[in-house]
ROFIZA-612677 format. One record per residue: residue in three letters; residue number from 1; y, z, x of N, C-alpha, C in turn. Coordinates in steps of 0.2 Angstrom, whole numbers, plus 2048, in hexadecimal, padded with zeros to 3 digits. Atoms other than C-alpha are relative to their C-alpha. Example, Ala and Ser with C-alpha at 12.3 -4.5 7.8 and 13.67 -1.06 7.14 Angstrom:
<pts>
+-----+-----+-----+-----+-----+------+------+------+-----+-----+-----+
| res |   n | nyy | nzz | nxx | cayy | cazz | caxx | cyy | czz | cxx |
+-----+-----+-----+-----+-----+------+------+------+-----+-----+-----+
| ALA |   1 | 7FA | 800 | 804 |  7EA |  827 |  83E | 806 | 800 | 804 |
| SER |   2 | 7FA | 7FF | 7FC |  7FB |  824 |  844 | 805 | 803 | 7FC |
+-----+-----+-----+-----+-----+------+------+------+-----+-----+-----+
</pts>
This chain:
<pts>
+-----+-----+-----+-----+-----+------+------+------+-----+-----+-----+
| res |   n | nyy | nzz | nxx | cayy | cazz | caxx | cyy | czz | cxx |
+-----+-----+-----+-----+-----+------+------+------+-----+-----+-----+
| GLU |   1 | 804 | 7FB | 803 |  CEA |  5F8 |  ED5 | 7F9 | 800 | 802 |
| VAL |   2 | 807 | 7FF | 7FF |  CD9 |  5FE |  EDA | 7FC | 7FE | 7FA |
| GLN |   3 | 805 | 801 | 806 |  CCB |  5F7 |  ECF | 7F9 | 800 | 803 |
| LEU |   4 | 807 | 7FF | 7FE |  CB9 |  5FB |  ECF | 7FC | 7FD | 7FA |
| GLN |   5 | 804 | 803 | 806 |  CAC |  5F2 |  EC4 | 7F9 | 801 | 802 |
| ALA |   6 | 807 | 7FE | 7FF |  C9A |  5F9 |  EC2 | 7FC | 7FB | 7FC |
| SER |   7 | 804 | 804 | 804 |  C8C |  5EE |  EBC | 7F9 | 800 | 802 |
| GLY |   8 | 807 | 800 | 7FE |  C79 |  5EC |  EBC | 7FC | 804 | 7FC |
| GLY |   9 | 805 | 7FC | 804 |  C73 |  5F8 |  EAF | 7FC | 7FC | 7FB |
| GLY |  10 | 805 | 803 | 805 |  C66 |  5F5 |  EA2 | 7FA | 804 | 7FE |
| LEU |  11 | 806 | 7FD | 802 |  C56 |  5FA |  E9B | 7FA | 7FF | 805 |
| VAL |  12 | 806 | 800 | 7FB |  C47 |  5FE |  EA7 | 7FB | 805 | 7FE |
| GLN |  13 | 806 | 7FC | 801 |  C36 |  606 |  EA6 | 800 | 805 | 806 |
| ALA |  14 | 801 | 7FB | 7FB |  C33 |  616 |  EAF | 7FC | 7FD | 806 |
| GLY |  15 | 803 | 803 | 7FA |  C2E |  612 |  EC1 | 803 | 7FA | 803 |
| GLY |  16 | 7FD | 807 | 7FE |  C38 |  602 |  EC1 | 806 | 801 | 804 |
| SER |  17 | 7FA | 800 | 7FC |  C48 |  5FE |  ECB | 805 | 7FC | 7FD |
| VAL |  18 | 7F9 | 803 | 802 |  C5A |  5F9 |  EC8 | 804 | 800 | 805 |
| ARG |  19 | 7FB | 800 | 7FB |  C68 |  5F4 |  ED3 | 807 | 800 | 7FD |
| LEU |  20 | 7FA | 800 | 803 |  C79 |  5F9 |  ECE | 805 | 7FD | 805 |
| SER |  21 | 7FA | 803 | 7FB |  C89 |  5F0 |  ED6 | 807 | 803 | 7FE |
| CYS |  22 | 7F9 | 7FD | 801 |  C9A |  5F7 |  ED8 | 805 | 7FB | 804 |
| VAL |  23 | 7FB | 805 | 7FD |  CA8 |  5E9 |  EDC | 807 | 804 | 800 |
| ALA |  24 | 7FA | 7FC | 7FF |  CB7 |  5F1 |  EE4 | 806 | 7FB | 802 |
| SER |  25 | 7FA | 805 | 7FE |  CC8 |  5E8 |  EE5 | 806 | 804 | 800 |
| SER |  26 | 7F9 | 7FD | 800 |  CDA |  5EB |  EE9 | 801 | 806 | 804 |
| PHE |  27 | 7FF | 7FA | 7FC |  CD7 |  5F8 |  EF6 | 805 | 7FF | 805 |
| ASP |  28 | 7FB | 801 | 7FB |  CE5 |  5FA |  F02 | 7FF | 804 | 807 |
| ARG |  29 | 802 | 7FC | 7FA |  CDB |  604 |  F10 | 7F9 | 7FD | 801 |
| ASP |  30 | 806 | 803 | 7FD |  CCD |  5FF |  F1B | 7FA | 804 | 7FE |
| ALA |  31 | 806 | 7FC | 801 |  CC2 |  60E |  F17 | 801 | 804 | 7F9 |
| TYR |  32 | 801 | 7FC | 806 |  CBD |  616 |  F07 | 7FA | 802 | 7FE |
| GLY |  33 | 806 | 7FE | 802 |  CB0 |  61F |  EFF | 7FE | 7FE | 7F9 |
| ILE |  34 | 802 | 802 | 807 |  CA6 |  619 |  EF0 | 7FA | 805 | 7FE |
| GLY |  35 | 805 | 7FC | 803 |  C9C |  625 |  EE5 | 7FD | 7FD | 7FA |
| TRP |  36 | 803 | 801 | 806 |  C90 |  622 |  ED8 | 7FE | 806 | 7FC |
| PHE |  37 | 801 | 7FA | 805 |  C8F |  62E |  EC9 | 7FD | 7FE | 7FA |
| ARG |  38 | 804 | 802 | 807 |  C85 |  62F |  EB9 | 802 | 805 | 7FB |
| GLN |  39 | 7FE | 7FB | 805 |  C88 |  637 |  EA9 | 7FB | 7FF | 7FA |
| ALA |  40 | 805 | 800 | 805 |  C79 |  63A |  E9D | 803 | 803 | 7F9 |
| PRO |  41 | 7FD | 7FD | 806 |  C7D |  63E |  E8A | 7FF | 807 | 800 |
| GLY |  42 | 800 | 7F8 | 801 |  C82 |  650 |  E88 | 800 | 803 | 806 |
| LYS |  43 | 800 | 7FC | 7FA |  C83 |  653 |  E9A | 806 | 7FE | 804 |
| GLU |  44 | 7FA | 801 | 7FB |  C90 |  654 |  EA8 | 7FF | 7FA | 804 |
| ARG |  45 | 800 | 805 | 7FB |  C94 |  646 |  EB4 | 7FD | 803 | 806 |
| GLU |  46 | 804 | 7FE | 7FA |  C89 |  647 |  EC3 | 801 | 7FB | 806 |
| GLY |  47 | 7FF | 804 | 7FA |  C8C |  641 |  ED4 | 7F9 | 7FE | 803 |
| VAL |  48 | 807 | 802 | 7FE |  C7D |  636 |  EDA | 800 | 7FD | 807 |
| SER |  49 | 800 | 803 | 7F9 |  C82 |  62D |  EEA | 807 | 7FF | 803 |
| PHE |  50 | 7FA | 801 | 7FC |  C90 |  62A |  EF7 | 7FF | 7FC | 806 |
| LEU |  51 | 800 | 804 | 7FA |  C94 |  61D |  F04 | 807 | 800 | 802 |
| GLU |  52 | 7F9 | 801 | 7FD |  CA3 |  61D |  F10 | 7FF | 7F9 | 803 |
| VAL |  53 | 802 | 807 | 7FE |  CA4 |  60B |  F13 | 802 | 7FE | 807 |
| SER |  54 | 7FF | 802 | 7F9 |  CAB |  60A |  F24 | 7FB | 803 | 805 |
| THR |  55 | 805 | 7FC | 7FB |  C9F |  617 |  F2D | 7F9 | 7FF | 7FD |
| GLY |  56 | 807 | 800 | 803 |  C90 |  614 |  F21 | 7FD | 807 | 7FE |
| THR |  57 | 802 | 7FA | 802 |  C8F |  626 |  F1E | 7FE | 801 | 7F8 |
| THR |  58 | 803 | 800 | 807 |  C84 |  62A |  F0E | 7FE | 807 | 7FE |
| ASP |  59 | 802 | 7F9 | 803 |  C80 |  639 |  F03 | 7FC | 7FE | 7F9 |
| TYR |  60 | 804 | 801 | 806 |  C74 |  63B |  EF5 | 7FF | 806 | 7FC |
| ALA |  61 | 802 | 7FA | 804 |  C71 |  647 |  EE7 | 7F8 | 801 | 801 |
| ASP |  62 | 807 | 7FF | 7FE |  C60 |  650 |  EEA | 7FC | 7FD | 7FA |
| SER |  63 | 804 | 803 | 805 |  C5A |  649 |  ED9 | 7FE | 7F9 | 801 |
| VAL |  64 | 801 | 808 | 7FF |  C5B |  637 |  EE0 | 7FD | 7FE | 807 |
| LYS |  65 | 801 | 801 | 7F9 |  C57 |  639 |  EF2 | 7F9 | 7FD | 801 |
| GLY |  66 | 806 | 804 | 800 |  C49 |  62D |  EF7 | 7FF | 7FB | 7FB |
| ARG |  67 | 801 | 805 | 805 |  C4B |  623 |  EE8 | 806 | 7FB | 7FF |
| PHE |  68 | 7F9 | 805 | 800 |  C5D |  61C |  EE8 | 802 | 7FF | 807 |
| THR |  69 | 7FD | 802 | 7FA |  C65 |  613 |  EF6 | 807 | 7FD | 7FF |
| ILE |  70 | 7F9 | 803 | 800 |  C78 |  610 |  EF8 | 801 | 7FB | 806 |
| SER |  71 | 7FE | 805 | 7FA |  C7E |  601 |  F02 | 806 | 7FC | 7FE |
| ARG |  72 | 7FA | 804 | 801 |  C8C |  5F5 |  F04 | 7FF | 7F9 | 802 |
| ASP |  73 | 7FF | 807 | 7FE |  C8E |  5E2 |  F05 | 807 | 7FF | 804 |
| ASN |  74 | 7F9 | 7FF | 7FC |  C9C |  5E2 |  F13 | 804 | 7FA | 7FE |
| ASP |  75 | 7FC | 806 | 801 |  CA1 |  5D0 |  F0F | 803 | 800 | 7FA |
| ARG |  76 | 7FE | 800 | 807 |  CA4 |  5D3 |  EFD | 802 | 806 | 7FD |
| ASP |  77 | 7FD | 7FA | 802 |  CAA |  5E4 |  EFB | 7FC | 802 | 7F9 |
| ILE |  78 | 804 | 7FE | 806 |  C9B |  5E8 |  EEF | 7FC | 806 | 803 |
| VAL |  79 | 804 | 7FA | 7FE |  C92 |  5F9 |  EF0 | 7FA | 800 | 7FB |
| TYR |  80 | 805 | 801 | 804 |  C81 |  5F9 |  EE9 | 7FC | 807 | 7FF |
| LEU |  81 | 805 | 7FA | 801 |  C75 |  607 |  EE2 | 7FA | 7FD | 7FE |
| GLN |  82 | 807 | 803 | 802 |  C63 |  602 |  EE3 | 7FC | 806 | 7FE |
| MET |  83 | 803 | 7FA | 803 |  C5A |  60E |  ED8 | 7F8 | 7FE | 7FE |
| ASN |  84 | 807 | 801 | 800 |  C47 |  60E |  EDA | 7FC | 806 | 7FD |
| SER |  85 | 804 | 7FB | 803 |  C39 |  618 |  ED1 | 804 | 804 | 7FB |
| LEU |  86 | 7FC | 7FD | 805 |  C44 |  61B |  EC3 | 7FC | 805 | 7FA |
| LYS |  87 | 803 | 7FB | 805 |  C40 |  62A |  EB7 | 805 | 800 | 7F9 |
| PRO |  88 | 7FC | 800 | 806 |  C46 |  62C |  EA5 | 806 | 805 | 801 |
| GLU |  89 | 7FA | 7FC | 7FF |  C51 |  63A |  EAB | 806 | 7FD | 804 |
| ASP |  90 | 7FB | 804 | 7FC |  C5B |  62D |  EB5 | 804 | 7FC | 7FA |
| THR |  91 | 7FC | 803 | 805 |  C61 |  626 |  EA4 | 807 | 803 | 800 |
| ALA |  92 | 7F9 | 7FE | 800 |  C74 |  627 |  EA4 | 805 | 7FA | 801 |
| VAL |  93 | 7FB | 805 | 7FE |  C84 |  61D |  EA5 | 802 | 801 | 807 |
| TYR |  94 | 7FE | 7FF | 7F9 |  C87 |  61A |  EB7 | 807 | 7FD | 802 |
| TYR |  95 | 7F9 | 802 | 7FE |  C99 |  619 |  EBF | 800 | 7FF | 807 |
| CYS |  96 | 7FE | 800 | 7F9 |  CA0 |  614 |  ED0 | 807 | 802 | 800 |
| ALA |  97 | 7FA | 7FE | 800 |  CAF |  61C |  ED6 | 802 | 800 | 808 |
| ALA |  98 | 7FE | 801 | 7F9 |  CBA |  61B |  EE6 | 805 | 806 | 802 |
| ALA |  99 | 7FC | 7FA | 7FD |  CC2 |  629 |  EF1 | 802 | 7FF | 807 |
| ASN | 100 | 7FE | 800 | 7F9 |  CCB |  62B |  F01 | 7FB | 804 | 804 |
| PRO | 101 | 806 | 7FD | 7FD |  CBD |  62F |  F0D | 803 | 806 | 805 |
| TRP | 102 | 7FD | 7FB | 7FB |  CC9 |  639 |  F19 | 802 | 807 | 7FD |
| THR | 103 | 7FE | 7FA | 803 |  CCD |  646 |  F0C | 7FA | 803 | 7FC |
| ILE | 104 | 805 | 7FE | 805 |  CBD |  647 |  F02 | 7FC | 805 | 804 |
| VAL | 105 | 804 | 7FB | 7FE |  CB3 |  657 |  F04 | 7F9 | 800 | 7FD |
| GLU | 106 | 806 | 801 | 804 |  CA6 |  657 |  EF7 | 7FF | 7F9 | 7FD |
| LYS | 107 | 800 | 807 | 801 |  CA0 |  646 |  EF7 | 7FD | 7FE | 7F9 |
| LEU | 108 | 803 | 802 | 807 |  C96 |  647 |  EE6 | 804 | 804 | 7FA |
| GLU | 109 | 7FC | 7FD | 806 |  CA4 |  650 |  EDC | 805 | 7FB | 7FD |
| ALA | 110 | 7FC | 806 | 804 |  CAD |  645 |  ECF | 807 | 802 | 802 |
| TYR | 111 | 7F9 | 7FE | 7FF |  CBE |  64F |  ED2 | 802 | 7FD | 807 |
| GLU | 112 | 7FD | 803 | 7FA |  CBF |  647 |  EE4 | 801 | 7F9 | 7FF |
| TYR | 113 | 7FF | 807 | 800 |  CC0 |  636 |  EDE | 806 | 7FE | 7FC |
| GLU | 114 | 7FA | 802 | 803 |  CD0 |  62C |  ED9 | 7FF | 7FB | 7FB |
| TYR | 115 | 801 | 806 | 803 |  CCA |  61C |  ED2 | 7F9 | 800 | 7FD |
| TRP | 116 | 806 | 800 | 804 |  CBC |  619 |  EC5 | 7FF | 7F9 | 7FD |
| GLY | 117 | 802 | 806 | 803 |  CB3 |  609 |  EBF | 7FE | 802 | 7F9 |
| GLN | 118 | 804 | 7FE | 807 |  CAC |  608 |  EAD | 7F9 | 801 | 801 |
| GLY | 119 | 807 | 7FF | 7FF |  C9A |  60D |  EAB | 7FC | 7FB | 7FE |
| THR | 120 | 806 | 804 | 802 |  C8A |  604 |  EAA | 7FA | 804 | 7FE |
| LEU | 121 | 805 | 7FC | 802 |  C7C |  60A |  EA0 | 7F9 | 7FE | 803 |
| VAL | 122 | 807 | 800 | 7FE |  C6B |  60D |  EA7 | 7FB | 804 | 7FC |
| THR | 123 | 805 | 7FD | 805 |  C5D |  611 |  E9B | 7F9 | 7FF | 803 |
| VAL | 124 | 807 | 800 | 7FD |  C4C |  616 |  EA2 | 7FB | 802 | 7FB |
| SER | 125 | 805 | 7FE | 805 |  C3E |  616 |  E95 | 7F9 | 802 | 803 |
| SER | 126 | 807 | 7FD | 7FE |  C2E |  620 |  E97 | 7FA | 7FC | 7FE |
+-----+-----+-----+-----+-----+------+------+------+-----+-----+-----+
</pts>
């Protein structure tokens, strides 16, 4: 069974940085896509970033371009989301999810993803 576990959230001041981790296990294929999503109170889930682990292809929401970076530790099957220059509007529960990269079309749309980890809360204070 595919399992994903997100961690690294916490309380940070505006302008600060946080690095989230997503540990993936039990994948039965060599290539997969990892997406980071977030959901703020009262808002819909929003796609933040995408990484196809075999090619390194990435994608970002316009709201985080230049501030967030997605990357992978190839040896440990961990995907990171480095979040810099954080703003109060980045406050949300962040989730990682996995998808088949060969069928995915909309990389930042939640419906494309089969597997989801539990969320980790990031709170940015002003």
